[in-house]
C-alpha positions in Angstrom: -3.1 -28.1 22.3 -1.6 -27.5 25.8 -0.6 -23.9 26.4 1.9 -22.9 29.1 0.5 -22.3 32.6 -0.1 -18.6 32.4 1.9 -16.0 30.4 5.7 -16.0 30.4 7.9 -13.0 29.8 10.3 -12.8 26.9 13.2 -12.8 29.4 12.1 -16.3 30.6 12.1 -17.8 27.1 15.3 -16.2 25.8 18.9 -16.9 26.8 19.9 -13.5 25.7 18.2 -10.1 24.9 20.3 -7.1 24.0 20.4 -4.4 21.4 23.0 -3.2 18.9 25.6 -0.5 19.0 24.7 2.8 20.7 27.2 4.7 18.6 27.3 4.9 14.8 30.6 4.0 13.2 31.9 6.2 10.4 30.3 5.1 7.1 32.6 3.7 4.4 32.1 3.4 0.7 33.0 -0.3 1.0 33.0 -2.5 4.0 30.9 -4.6 6.3 27.1 -4.1 6.8 25.6 -2.6 9.9 21.8 -3.0 10.1 19.3 -0.3 11.2 15.5 -0.6 11.6 15.0 0.8 8.0 17.0 -2.2 6.6 14.4 -4.9 7.6 11.3 -3.7 5.8 9.8 -6.9 4.6 10.8 -9.7 6.9 14.4 -9.9 5.7 17.5 -7.8 5.8 18.1 -5.6 2.8 21.8 -5.6 2.5 21.8 -3.1 -0.3 20.4 -0.4 2.0 22.7 -1.1 4.9 25.5 1.3 5.8 29.0 -0.1 5.4 31.6 0.2 8.1 35.3 -0.7 8.5 36.5 -4.1 9.5 37.9 -2.7 12.7 34.6 -1.2 13.8 32.8 -4.4 12.7 35.1 -6.6 14.7 34.7 -4.3 17.7 30.9 -4.4 17.6 30.9 -8.2 17.1 32.9 -8.5 20.4 30.3 -6.3 22.0 27.5 -8.8 21.2 26.1 -6.6 18.4 26.2 -9.5 15.9 23.2 -11.8 15.6 23.7 -15.6 15.1 21.4 -17.9 13.1 18.0 -18.5 14.8 18.1 -15.2 16.6 15.0 -13.0 16.3 15.5 -9.3 15.5 12.9 -6.7 16.6 13.0 -3.1 15.6 12.5 -0.9 18.7 13.4 2.6 17.8 11.8 4.8 15.1 9.9 2.2 13.2 8.8 -0.2 15.9 7.7 -3.8 15.5 9.5 -5.0 12.5 10.5 -8.7 13.0 12.7 -11.1 11.2 14.3 -14.5 12.0 18.0 -14.3 11.3 18.2 -17.7 9.5 21.7 -17.6 8.0 24.9 -15.8 9.0 25.1 -12.7 6.7 28.1 -11.3 8.6 26.2 -8.2 9.9 26.1 -6.2 13.1 23.2 -4.1 14.3 22.6 -0.7 15.7 20.7 0.1 18.9 17.4 0.5 16.9 17.2 -3.3 16.8 16.9 -5.8 19.7 18.5 -9.2 19.4 16.4 -12.0 21.0 18.1 -15.4 21.4 15.4 -18.0 22.2 16.2 -20.8 24.6 15.1 -24.5 24.2 11.6 -23.8 25.3 10.5 -21.9 22.2 11.0 -22.1 18.4 12.4 -19.0 16.7 9.8 -18.9 13.9 7.0 -19.3 16.4 8.4 -16.4 18.5 8.6 -14.2 15.4 4.9 -14.9 14.6 4.0 -14.0 18.2 6.0 -10.7 17.9 4.0 -9.9 14.7 0.6 -10.5 16.3 -1.9 -7.8 17.0 -1.9 -8.6 20.7 1.8 -8.2 20.9 1.8 -5.0 18.9 -0.7 -3.5 21.2 1.7 -4.2 24.1 4.4 -2.4 22.1 2.2 0.6 21.5 1.6 1.0 25.3 5.3 1.0 25.9 6.3 3.5 23.2 8.1 6.7 24.5 9.7 9.7 23.0 8.2 12.5 21.0 10.9 13.1 18.3 11.9 9.4 18.0 9.6 6.6 19.2 11.4 3.9 21.1 11.0 1.0 23.5 13.7 0.3 26.1 15.2 -3.2 26.6 13.9 -3.4 30.1 10.3 -3.2 28.9 10.9 -5.6 26.1 12.1 -8.2 28.5 8.9 -7.9 30.5 6.5 -8.5 27.6 4.4 -11.6 28.2 2.6 -14.2 26.1 1.3 -17.7 26.3 2.5 -20.5 24.0 2.2 -24.3 23.6 4.5 -26.4 25.8 5.2 -28.8 23.0 7.8 -27.4 20.7 6.4 -29.6 17.8 3.1 -27.7 18.1 5.0 -24.4 18.0 6.7 -25.5 14.8 3.5 -26.6 13.2 1.8 -23.3 14.0 4.8 -21.3 12.7 4.8 -23.4 9.5 1.0 -22.8 8.9 1.4 -19.0 9.4 4.6 -18.9 7.3 2.7 -20.6 4.4 0.2 -17.8 4.4 3.1 -15.2 4.7 4.7 -16.6 1.6 1.4 -16.4 -0.3 1.0 -12.8 0.8 4.6 -12.0 -0.2 4.1 -13.6 -3.6 0.9 -11.7 -4.2 2.5 -8.4 -3.2 5.3 -9.2 -5.7 2.7 -9.9 -8.4 1.0 -6.6 -7.7 4.2 -4.7 -7.9 5.1 -6.4 -11.3 1.6 -5.8 -12.6 1.8 -2.1 -11.7 5.0 -1.7 -13.7 3.5 -3.5 -16.7 0.4 -1.4 -16.5 2.4 1.8 -16.2 4.3 0.9 -19.4 1.2 -0.1 -21.2 -0.6 3.1 -20.3 2.3 5.1 -21.6 2.2 3.3 -24.9 -1.5 3.2 -25.4 -2.1 6.9 -24.3 0.7 8.2 -26.5 0.8 5.9 -29.5 -2.6 4.0 -29.5 -3.6 0.8 -31.3 -3.8 0.4 -35.1 -6.4 -1.4 -37.1 -4.5 -4.7 -36.6 -4.6 -4.4 -32.8 -0.9 -3.5 -32.6 0.6 -0.6 -30.6 1.8 2.0 -33.1 5.4 3.0 -33.6 7.0 5.8 -35.5 9.0 3.2 -37.3 5.9 1.7 -38.9 3.2 4.4 -38.6 2.7 8.0 -39.5 3.1 10.5 -36.6 3.0 14.3 -36.5 4.2 17.1 -34.3 1.8 18.6 -31.7 1.9 20.8 -28.6 2.3 17.6 -26.5 4.9 16.1 -28.7 4.6 13.5 -31.5 1.2 11.9 -31.9 -0.4 9.6 -34.5 -1.7 11.5 -37.5 -5.3 10.4 -36.7 -5.1 12.0 -33.2 -5.7 15.5 -32.0 -4.7 17.5 -29.0 -7.8 18.9 -27.3 -8.6 20.8 -24.1 -10.9 19.1 -21.6 -13.5 21.8 -22.2 -13.7 20.6 -25.8 -14.6 17.1 -24.8 -16.5 17.4 -21.5 -18.5 19.7 -19.3 -16.9 20.6 -15.9 -19.0 21.7 -12.9 -18.7 22.1 -9.1 -20.6 20.1 -6.6 -22.6 20.9 -3.5 -21.2 24.1 -2.0 -23.2 24.0 1.3 -21.2 23.1 4.4 -21.5 19.4 5.3 -23.2 18.5 8.6 -21.3 15.4 9.9 -24.2 14.7 12.2 -26.8 14.5 9.4 -27.6 10.9 8.5 -30.5 11.5 6.1 -30.9 13.0 2.7 -29.0 12.5 -0.5 -25.7 10.4 -0.1 -22.8 12.8 -0.9 -19.4 11.7 -2.1 -16.6 13.4 -0.1 -12.9 13.6 -0.6 -12.1 10.5 1.5 -14.3 8.5 -0.9 -11.7 9.0 -3.6 -8.4 7.1 -3.1 -5.1 8.7 -4.4 -5.2 6.1 -7.2 -8.7 7.0 -8.3 -10.7 4.3 -6.7 -14.2 5.2 -5.6 -15.0 4.0 -2.0 -18.6 4.4 -1.1 -18.5 3.0 2.4 -20.9 4.6 5.0 -18.2 6.1 7.2 -16.8 8.1 4.2 -20.1 9.4 2.8 -21.9 12.5 4.0 -25.6 13.4 3.5 -27.1 16.6 2.0 -30.7 17.6 2.6 -32.6 16.5 -0.4 -34.2 20.0 -0.9 -30.7 21.4 -1.4 -29.8 19.1 -4.2 -30.6 20.2 -7.7 -31.1 18.0 -10.7 -27.7 19.1 -12.1 -26.0 17.9 -8.9 -27.1 14.3 -9.3 -24.3 12.1 -10.6 -24.8 9.9 -13.7 -22.9 6.7 -14.6 -19.7 7.7 -16.4 -19.2 11.0 -14.5 -15.7 11.7 -13.3 -15.0 13.3 -9.9 -11.8 15.4 -9.9 -10.3 16.6 -6.6 -9.5 20.3 -7.3 -8.5 21.4 -3.8 -6.7 19.4 -1.1 -4.2 20.1 1.7 -2.0 17.3 0.2 -0.4 17.7 -3.2 -0.3 13.9 -3.5 -4.1 13.9 -3.4 -4.6 17.0 -5.6 -6.0 15.8 -9.0 -7.1 12.4 -7.9 -10.0 11.4 -10.1 -12.7 8.7 -9.6 -15.0 7.1 -12.1 -18.6 7.0 -11.0 -20.6 3.9 -11.9 -23.1 3.0 -9.2 -26.8 2.3 -8.7 -28.7 4.9 -6.7 -28.8 8.6 -6.3 -25.6 10.3 -5.3 -24.2 13.8 -5.3 -20.8 15.2 -4.4 -19.1 17.9 -2.4 -17.8 21.1 -3.9 -14.1 20.2 -3.7 -14.8 17.5 -6.3 -15.4 18.8 -9.8 -17.7 16.8 -11.9 -16.5 16.0 -15.5 -19.2 14.8 -17.8 -17.9 13.9 -21.3 -19.7 14.8 -24.6 -20.6 11.3 -25.8 -19.8 12.0 -29.4 -16.3 13.3 -28.5 -14.9 11.3 -25.7 -15.3 8.0 -23.9 -15.5 8.8 -20.2 -13.6 5.8 -19.1 -10.8 6.7 -21.5 -10.7 10.2 -20.0 -10.4 8.7 -16.5 -7.4 6.7 -17.5 -5.8 9.8 -19.2 -6.3 12.1 -16.2 -5.0 9.6 -13.8 -2.0 9.0 -16.1 -0.9 12.7 -16.1 -1.5 12.8 -12.3 0.8 9.8 -11.8 3.5 11.8 -13.8 3.2 14.8 -11.4 1.2 17.1 -13.7 -0.8 18.6 -10.9 2.2 19.1 -8.6 2.9 22.4 -10.4 -0.4 23.8 -9.2 -0.1 27.0 -7.1 0.4 26.4 -3.4 -1.8 28.3 -1.0 -3.4 27.3 2.2 -4.6 24.4 0.2 -3.3 23.2 -3.1 -5.8 24.0 -5.9 -6.4 23.3 -9.5 -9.8 25.0 -10.2 -12.4 24.4 -12.9 -10.9 27.0 -15.3 -7.5 25.4 -15.1 -8.9 21.9 -15.5 -10.9 23.0 -18.6 -7.7 24.3 -20.1 -5.8 21.0 -19.6 -4.7 19.6 -23.0 -4.7 15.8 -23.7 -3.9 13.5 -26.6 -7.2 12.4 -28.0 -7.6 9.6 -30.5 -10.8 9.1 -32.5 -13.7 7.8 -30.4 -13.6 4.2 -31.7 -9.9 3.9 -30.8 -10.6 5.4 -27.4 -13.0 2.6 -26.7 -10.4 0.0 -27.8 -7.7 1.5 -25.6 -10.1 1.7 -22.7 -10.9 -2.1 -23.1 -7.2 -3.0 -22.9 -6.7 -0.8 -19.8 -9.9 -2.1 -18.2 -8.6 -5.6 -18.5 -5.4 -4.6 -16.6 -7.5 -2.7 -14.1 -9.5 -5.9 -13.4 -6.3 -7.9 -13.0 -5.1 -5.3 -10.4 -8.4 -5.4 -8.5 -8.4 -9.2 -8.5 -4.9 -9.3 -7.1 -5.7 -6.7 -4.5 -8.8 -8.7 -3.5 -6.7 -11.9 -3.2 -4.2 -10.0 -1.0 -7.0 -8.7 1.2 -8.4 -12.3 1.7 -4.9 -13.6 2.5 -4.3 -10.9 5.1 -7.7 -11.5 6.6 -6.9 -15.3 6.7 -3.5 -14.6 8.4 -5.2 -12.3 11.0 -7.8 -14.9 11.8 -5.3 -17.7 12.1 -3.0 -15.7 14.3 -5.9 -14.9 16.6 -6.9 -18.6 16.8 -3.6 -20.4 16.8 -1.5 -18.0 18.9 -4.1 -17.9 21.7 -5.1 -21.6 21.7 -8.6 -21.0 20.5 -8.2 -23.4 17.6 -6.5 -26.8 17.6 -3.6 -27.3 15.3 -4.4 -31.0 14.4 -7.3 -30.3 12.0 -5.1 -27.9 10.1 -2.3 -30.3 9.4 -3.8 -31.6 6.1 -3.3 -30.0 2.7 -6.5 -28.0 2.9 -4.9 -25.0 4.5 -1.9 -24.9 2.2 -4.2 -25.2 -0.8 -6.5 -22.5 0.5 -3.6 -20.1 1.0 -2.3 -20.9 -2.5 -5.6 -20.4 -4.4 -7.1 -17.4 -2.7 
């Protein structure tokens, strides 16, 4: 692979670099689309989110070079900086000044240029150039001066862009699968946690099964409504202040260890350590314990709950309440799903707002939930665990694909790796099966 002799500026590889309209035409209920940075979120123009303008304004902006043509590369430069798309077909749009229009000359392929603009090295250049406190922006003058190296042979550029685009498509497809799986899981949780499963493995319905009234609405006749204190013991964690410089003692789970979705992340940079002599037996976590975030500066994080199932001795900070179920009353994994379900529906958003949002142990103990008999809890949990595994598998696949894309960009866009060995089907197969 032969790269250009030294870096070249964007101005040298483009026939034309400009931005869109610096005034905003009056929006119309119907009309022609004008594109802003917000309208290119995922590598394509979202026409549904575009503002509509009149034909007169659209024709005026088109005459002022605010309309891209096929093969132009669009780069968001105001507000949300660094979104990139290749304008592959004429959609009849014009753009606002938040978007730069780059028209490559014959020395560079449009798709290759788009991949360069998405690279980490290029994004670092953009970050250096950002200005503005209320609204981040990059001026055209600086964009034109941005530099990069690239292969002299256009065929090599096209090959590199094709390889990277193959991985991009695999990433996009995986993200789409994750979104669909989340919708399916949300619906399944709603059905399982409100109707349950009968003896034939079917989700109950009031049309075919007996239901009764309860404080939480209609529930199967076999179910009860119970307070958390009736099915579990709730206790606080380590109340002593955490010393961030302490690296010895008992590993201590902190708030950052619990994701908003209830995943437990025990990486070293998120854990703290408590002197062993300060940790009582009651502070040690057991497999199946739940960790409920009862106090947080963000309402979105308030109520996030993790399921603990790890080898080793761990304790937890005081802002995480420990919920330990009574084994004869409640399956802890079922309870984890139930608490995260009501959080996803905004249950804890009604908590009182102080300096921090709080939902203390007394309030948590009083929370009422629909509780099926223990054998049915375990069946429901098995169904939801299967969906949870599918979610985790998809997220792992997405992580591997993004790591592959990052590595390939680093190698192929810098000339560290030759294109030729990648031309066979192996790469395509790898991207499609991760």
